[in-house]
C-alpha positions in Angstrom: 0.0 0.0 0.0 1.4 3.4 -0.9 1.6 6.1 1.7 0.3 9.6 0.8 3.9 10.9 1.0 5.2 8.3 -1.5 2.3 8.9 -3.8 3.0 12.6 -3.8 6.8 12.1 -4.4 6.1 9.8 -7.4 3.5 12.3 -8.8 6.1 15.1 -8.4 8.8 13.0 -10.0 6.6 12.3 -13.0 5.5 15.9 -13.4 9.2 16.9 -13.9 9.2 14.7 -17.1 12.8 13.7 -16.5 12.5 9.9 -16.4 14.0 8.3 -19.5 14.9 11.8 -20.9 18.0 12.3 -23.1 21.3 13.2 -21.6 21.6 16.8 -20.5 25.0 18.5 -20.7 24.3 20.6 -17.6 23.6 17.6 -15.4 26.6 15.8 -17.0 28.8 18.7 -16.1 27.6 18.4 -12.5 28.4 14.7 -12.2 31.9 15.2 -13.8 32.6 18.0 -11.4 31.4 16.0 -8.4 33.6 13.1 -9.4 36.6 15.3 -9.9 36.2 17.3 -6.7 35.5 14.3 -4.5 38.1 12.2 -6.3 35.7 9.3 -6.9 35.3 7.1 -10.0 31.5 7.3 -10.1 29.1 10.2 -9.6 25.3 9.9 -10.3 22.1 11.9 -10.3 19.5 9.3 -9.5 15.7 9.3 -9.7 13.8 6.5 -8.0 10.4 5.4 -9.1 8.3 2.3 -8.0 10.5 -0.2 -9.8 14.0 1.3 -10.5 16.7 3.8 -9.8 17.3 5.6 -13.1 20.3 7.7 -13.7 19.5 11.2 -15.0 23.2 11.7 -15.3 26.2 9.5 -14.7 30.0 9.6 -14.8 32.0 6.4 -14.6 29.1 4.0 -15.0 27.8 2.5 -18.2 24.3 1.3 -17.1 21.2 3.5 -17.3 19.4 2.1 -14.2 19.2 -0.5 -11.5 16.3 -2.3 -10.0 14.9 -0.5 -6.9 15.6 -3.5 -4.7 19.4 -3.0 -5.1 19.3 0.8 -5.2 21.0 2.5 -2.2 19.0 5.7 -2.9 15.8 3.7 -2.3 16.8 3.1 1.3 17.0 6.9 1.9 13.3 7.2 0.9 12.3 4.9 3.7 14.0 6.9 6.4 
């Protein structure tokens, strides 16, 4: 059963129309900068829907998404 908070978050996420969108140079610049400043091999901008964690932008990773059950970001949504 969905909580009202979860329902609103998903509605807001969909209203942004970012899921499955094309790469955006501005977001890609942010992930490249974050990876460089933090000296890490991977930086991501992640969006989590009911079934997956989708990467709006990624540096150092070749996949576009992971299933929600293995998504670290999904754990933060339950806190």
